[in-house]
C-alpha positions in Angstrom: 91.0 85.7 114.9 93.9 83.8 116.4 96.8 86.0 117.6 99.8 85.6 115.4 98.0 83.9 112.5 98.8 84.7 108.9 96.7 84.6 105.8 97.8 84.3 102.1 95.7 85.4 99.1 96.4 84.9 95.4 94.7 87.7 93.5 92.7 87.4 90.2 90.6 89.8 88.2 87.4 88.2 86.8 89.3 85.0 86.7 92.3 86.5 84.8 95.9 86.2 86.1 96.7 89.9 85.7 95.1 92.3 88.1 95.0 96.0 87.2 97.2 98.1 89.5 94.3 100.4 90.6 92.1 97.5 91.6 94.8 95.9 93.8 95.7 99.2 95.3 92.1 99.8 96.4 91.9 96.3 97.8 95.0 96.9 99.9 93.6 100.0 101.4 90.4 98.1 102.3 92.5 95.4 104.1 94.6 98.0 105.9 91.5 99.4 107.6 90.3 95.9 108.5 93.7 94.9 109.9 93.8 98.1 111.9 90.5 97.0 113.5 91.9 93.5 114.1 89.2 92.0 111.9 91.7 90.0 109.9 95.2 88.6 110.6 98.4 89.8 108.9 97.7 89.1 105.2 100.1 88.6 102.3 98.7 89.2 98.8 100.3 87.7 95.7 99.6 89.4 92.4 100.8 90.0 88.9 100.0 93.3 87.1 99.8 94.3 83.5 102.6 96.7 82.5 102.5 99.5 85.1 105.0 102.2 86.3 104.6 103.7 89.7 106.3 106.6 91.4 106.6 106.7 95.1 107.3 109.6 97.5 111.0 109.9 96.9 114.4 108.3 96.6 116.6 106.9 99.4 119.9 108.7 99.3 123.3 108.3 100.9 124.6 111.2 102.9 125.8 114.0 100.6 124.3 112.4 97.5 122.5 115.0 95.3 119.0 114.6 93.9 120.4 114.7 90.3 122.7 111.7 90.9 119.8 109.2 91.2 116.8 110.8 89.6 115.7 111.6 86.1 112.6 112.9 84.4 110.0 110.4 83.4 110.2 109.9 79.6 107.7 108.3 77.2 106.4 104.9 78.5 105.8 101.8 76.3 102.4 101.7 74.7 99.8 100.1 77.1 101.7 100.9 80.2 99.7 102.6 83.0 101.3 105.2 85.4 100.4 106.0 89.0 101.8 108.3 91.6 101.4 106.5 95.0 102.2 106.9 98.7 104.9 104.2 99.1 108.5 105.1 99.7 111.0 105.0 96.8 110.8 106.5 93.3 110.0 104.9 90.0 109.5 101.2 89.5 107.9 98.9 87.0 105.4 96.0 87.4 104.3 93.6 84.7 103.7 89.9 83.7 106.3 87.5 85.1 107.0 89.7 88.1 105.3 88.5 91.3 104.4 91.3 93.6 103.8 90.6 97.3 101.8 93.1 99.3 102.0 92.3 103.1 99.2 93.9 105.1 101.0 93.7 108.4 100.2 95.4 111.7 103.4 96.5 113.4 102.2 95.7 116.9 104.6 92.8 117.7 101.8 90.2 117.6 102.4 88.9 114.1 105.0 89.2 111.3 106.0 92.7 112.2 107.9 94.0 115.2 106.2 96.5 117.5 106.3 100.0 115.8 109.6 99.2 114.0 109.4 100.1 110.3 113.1 99.6 109.7 113.1 96.2 111.4 110.2 95.2 109.2 112.0 96.2 106.0 115.1 94.2 107.1 112.8 91.2 107.8 111.4 91.4 104.3 114.9 91.5 102.8 116.0 88.5 105.0 112.9 86.4 104.3 112.8 86.8 100.6 116.6 86.7 100.3 116.4 83.3 102.0 113.8 82.2 99.5 116.1 83.2 96.6 118.9 81.2 98.3 116.8 78.1 97.7 117.7 78.6 94.0 121.4 79.0 94.7 121.5 82.8 94.8 123.7 84.7 97.2 121.9 88.0 98.1 122.5 91.0 100.3 120.8 94.2 101.5 122.4 97.5 100.9 122.3 100.7 102.9 120.3 103.5 101.2 119.2 100.9 98.6 116.4 98.9 100.2 115.7 95.7 98.2 117.4 92.4 97.4 120.7 92.3 95.5 122.3 89.3 93.9 126.0 89.3 94.4 128.8 87.5 92.6 130.5 87.8 89.3 128.3 87.3 86.2 129.8 87.4 82.7 128.8 90.5 80.8 126.9 92.2 83.6 127.3 94.1 86.9 128.7 92.3 89.9 125.6 93.3 92.0 122.2 92.9 90.5 118.8 93.9 91.9 116.3 91.1 91.8 113.6 92.6 94.1 112.5 96.1 94.9 110.8 97.1 98.1 108.6 100.1 98.8 106.0 100.4 101.5 103.6 102.7 103.1 102.3 102.6 106.7 98.8 103.8 107.9 97.6 103.3 111.5 100.8 101.2 112.0 99.6 98.8 109.2 101.9 98.3 106.2 100.8 98.1 102.6 102.5 98.1 99.2 105.5 95.7 99.3 108.0 93.9 97.3 108.3 93.1 93.5 110.1 89.8 92.8 111.6 89.7 89.3 111.0 86.1 88.3 110.4 85.7 84.6 109.6 89.2 83.4 111.2 91.0 80.5 113.5 93.9 81.3 112.1 96.2 78.7 109.8 97.9 81.2 112.8 98.8 83.4 114.7 100.2 80.5 112.0 102.9 80.0 112.6 104.4 83.5 115.4 104.8 86.1 114.3 102.1 88.5 114.6 103.3 92.1 117.2 105.7 90.8 119.5 103.1 89.4 120.8 102.2 85.9 118.3 99.7 84.4 121.3 97.5 83.7 121.4 96.5 87.4 118.0 94.8 87.2 117.9 91.0 86.9 115.4 88.2 87.2 115.4 84.7 88.7 115.1 83.2 85.2 118.3 85.0 84.2 120.2 83.9 87.3 119.0 80.3 87.5 118.9 78.2 84.4 116.6 75.6 86.0 114.0 78.2 86.8 114.3 79.6 83.3 113.6 76.2 81.9 110.2 76.2 83.5 107.6 78.0 81.5 106.0 80.8 83.5 102.3 80.2 83.8 99.5 80.4 86.3 100.4 76.9 87.5 104.0 77.8 88.0 103.0 80.9 89.8 100.8 79.0 92.2 103.7 76.7 93.1 105.9 79.7 93.7 103.2 81.3 95.9 102.9 78.3 98.1 106.7 78.0 98.6 106.8 81.7 99.5 104.0 81.3 101.9 105.8 78.4 103.6 109.0 80.5 103.8 107.1 83.5 105.3 105.3 81.3 107.8 108.5 79.6 108.9 110.2 82.9 109.4 107.4 84.6 111.4 108.2 85.0 115.1 105.5 82.4 115.9 106.9 79.9 113.3 103.7 78.6 111.8 103.9 75.0 110.7 104.0 74.3 107.0 101.0 72.0 107.1 98.9 74.9 108.4 99.8 77.1 105.4 97.3 77.6 102.6 97.0 80.2 99.8 93.4 81.1 98.9 92.3 82.6 95.6 90.6 86.0 95.9 89.0 87.6 92.8 89.0 91.4 93.1 87.0 91.8 89.8 87.8 94.4 87.2 88.8 98.0 87.8 85.7 99.3 86.1 
């Protein structure tokens, strides 16, 4: 394995575009162990899930903010929605078709994408890299203290002035990261309306299709997803400390099979 190299995988399940959350979760944990042993390079997984709600270990809160101000009991979920309690940071979030989830399996040892034993720096790098990718579509984004993720800023008729387009929640084992970032691209917002996403009003959630008419005009499909994945891989490779050349970037397809 070449030091500083990156790998990118687009996940399928028995050839299908949507991968059950449990199957992707188990695959991440397998890769974490392999990355800890330096058997593989830093690896970024691209995946879409069927409707799924996950709850992490807890909310981020500003100093003096009460638990009640950004938390709520989980009510009934839409039919067909799976639910998991998991080890990442953050609270409730939703995954589903049209949302592209990126799971970086990154060793925080300073040799690849992640800085040496710097979890906060890693989170800020994720926000910067994916924020720069959204900028390619004309979006102005920012990070927010005590609200990790990517926020679109600027006035928009009929909606909040700051809108959350990507949620970030990670876990770290043996100084290797897993879980990651959900990019709201062409998904419906009904899944978010059933929960309190990351402790915020569902109205703050937005998608790239809602913010960019040109992207909205493209039908979301497997072919469109493949194009997005490659552009994201290029952006990640360019932003890595070792700046991998675009011509060296490839996204392989990995079939994880069914969850049964």
